[in-house]
LUMGU-234286 format. One line per field, with one value per residue (C-alpha): x, y, z; residue in three letters. Coordinates in Angstrom, 3 decimals. Layout:
! LUMGU-234286
x: (X;...)
y: (Y;...)
z: (Z;...)
resn: (ALA;...)
This chain:
! LUMGU-234286
x: (-0.191;2.728;4.584;1.480;0.921;5.391;4.880;1.924;3.966;6.810;5.191;2.893;6.655;7.920;4.881;5.211;8.653;8.613;5.887;8.453;10.932;8.754;7.734;11.163;12.407;9.529;10.395;14.158;13.613;11.119;13.895;11.397;8.816;6.081;7.516;4.897;5.965;5.685;8.212;10.464;10.274;8.734;9.130;6.116;3.330;4.506;8.307;7.586;5.574;8.053;10.778;8.573;7.949;11.544;12.234;9.362;7.717;4.431;1.795;-1.811;-3.233;-2.327;-4.358;-4.129;-5.574;-5.055;-8.097;-7.500;-8.946;-6.292;-3.615;-1.062;-0.227;0.882;2.328;0.069;-0.261;1.193;-0.597;0.741;-0.404;1.319;2.298;1.544;4.151;3.325;5.507;8.775;8.045;7.388;4.885;3.782;0.239;0.774;2.096;-0.667;-2.803;-5.999;-6.859;-9.203;-9.290;-9.295;-10.560;-7.183;-9.378;-8.972;-11.004;-7.900;-7.603;-9.259;-7.209;-7.587;-9.154;-6.307;-6.266;-4.343;-2.445;-1.128;1.105;3.632;6.376;8.768;10.488;7.052;4.065;1.687;1.643;-0.752;-2.148;-3.663;-6.599;-8.036;-11.708;-13.799;-14.935;-16.254;-13.105;-11.272;-14.240;-13.698;-9.957;-9.833;-12.902;-10.384;-7.328;-9.466;-10.579;-7.176;-4.870;-6.823)
y: (-0.105;2.325;1.774;2.392;6.088;6.489;5.693;7.884;10.527;9.885;9.838;13.154;15.096;13.701;14.778;18.060;18.034;17.359;20.292;23.092;21.955;22.421;25.834;26.622;25.951;27.842;30.970;31.240;30.242;33.395;35.498;36.686;37.792;36.596;35.660;35.876;33.269;36.102;38.252;35.931;35.006;37.959;41.722;43.538;43.900;47.767;47.107;44.603;47.165;49.835;47.459;46.549;50.232;51.032;47.713;48.609;52.200;52.916;50.883;51.063;48.986;46.838;44.091;41.917;39.095;37.400;37.430;38.169;34.604;32.736;31.097;31.753;34.378;35.614;38.880;41.612;41.645;44.738;45.408;47.895;48.677;46.144;43.318;41.923;41.542;38.178;37.583;39.411;37.760;40.573;38.557;40.612;41.160;39.139;35.905;35.054;32.750;31.670;32.885;30.680;29.566;26.588;24.980;22.946;21.494;17.668;15.198;15.437;19.084;22.754;24.330;27.669;29.092;30.209;31.565;29.850;31.939;30.284;31.808;31.358;31.969;28.908;29.169;29.049;28.220;28.716;30.605;29.488;32.476;32.110;33.697;32.501;30.632;33.587;31.971;35.727;37.025;34.793;35.074;39.009;39.037;36.457;38.717;41.830;39.787;38.569;42.556;43.986;41.223;39.211)
z: (-0.068;1.062;-2.064;-4.270;-2.599;-3.270;-7.163;-7.414;-5.669;-7.948;-11.112;-9.950;-9.645;-12.609;-14.537;-13.163;-13.515;-17.494;-17.577;-16.315;-18.274;-21.652;-19.863;-18.957;-22.651;-24.806;-22.787;-23.610;-27.016;-26.810;-25.146;-22.659;-25.084;-27.366;-30.840;-33.975;-36.102;-38.883;-37.244;-37.518;-40.784;-42.829;-42.321;-41.620;-44.656;-44.701;-44.924;-47.627;-49.434;-48.824;-50.396;-53.519;-53.890;-53.985;-56.759;-58.640;-58.506;-56.695;-57.237;-58.560;-55.900;-53.127;-51.579;-48.205;-49.300;-45.938;-43.553;-39.762;-39.075;-41.112;-39.703;-42.480;-43.747;-47.442;-48.400;-50.136;-53.384;-55.742;-58.820;-61.214;-65.036;-66.851;-63.850;-60.936;-57.666;-55.495;-53.263;-54.516;-57.574;-61.137;-63.067;-66.577;-67.437;-70.758;-68.944;-66.913;-68.201;-65.565;-61.920;-59.894;-56.616;-54.761;-50.659;-49.754;-47.127;-46.824;-44.511;-41.977;-41.592;-42.578;-44.398;-46.338;-49.431;-52.237;-55.070;-57.773;-60.494;-63.863;-65.924;-68.801;-66.588;-67.342;-63.798;-61.826;-63.643;-60.884;-57.574;-54.446;-52.540;-49.245;-48.715;-45.290;-44.207;-46.336;-49.528;-50.301;-49.645;-51.868;-55.080;-54.661;-54.625;-57.666;-59.260;-58.790;-59.796;-63.487;-63.848;-63.528;-65.588;-67.829)
resn: (MET;ILE;ILE;SER;TYR;ILE;SER;ILE;ILE;VAL;ILE;ALA;LEU;VAL;VAL;ILE;ALA;LEU;ILE;LEU;CYS;ILE;ILE;SER;MET;LYS;SER;LYS;LYS;ARG;GLY;GLY;GLU;PRO;VAL;SER;PRO;MET;ALA;THR;VAL;TYR;GLU;THR;ASP;ASP;GLU;TYR;ILE;GLN;LYS;MET;THR;ALA;LEU;TYR;GLY;GLU;PRO;LYS;ASN;VAL;ILE;THR;SER;THR;SER;LEU;THR;SER;PRO;THR;ARG;SER;ARG;PRO;LEU;LEU;PHE;TYR;PRO;ASP;GLU;LEU;VAL;ILE;ASP;GLY;THR;LYS;ILE;PRO;LYS;ALA;SER;VAL;LYS;ASP;ILE;THR;PHE;ASN;ASN;SER;ALA;ASN;PRO;TYR;MET;VAL;ASN;ASP;TYR;GLN;ILE;VAL;LEU;THR;THR;THR;LEU;PRO;GLU;GLN;GLU;LEU;PHE;HIS;ILE;THR;VAL;GLY;ASN;ASP;LEU;ASP;ARG;ALA;LYS;ASP;ILE;MET;GLN;PHE;MET;ARG;ASN;SER;LEU;LEU)
């Protein structure tokens, strides 16, 4: 009887120690401050837009394609009179073949809607732009892109 109480106490202490180790490792990784995954991978949207404006000039339109509720994020789309910039890649209007959208969800995960841009560029024929879980937003952005590029 005493051995079973001791084993329960030992197991509880091991679980508590494991939880404390995980919390400690996460706080060391953050450096004491909460870290956004976007902050470590990409610059802010404003910095990205300023960088692209310095490279390609002032865009005619800028669209942020990602909704606020989306777990993933895409960079803003920059529209120029004869081209589009997606994630730093310049796409001439003449090379756009088709623009559509799809739901990338599967039976195991609820994923975002994506706008799919098909081009004649040899280095990358397909561009997938994450929109989020809003069907109407996906349709609106796709229609805006079609009106601007096709």
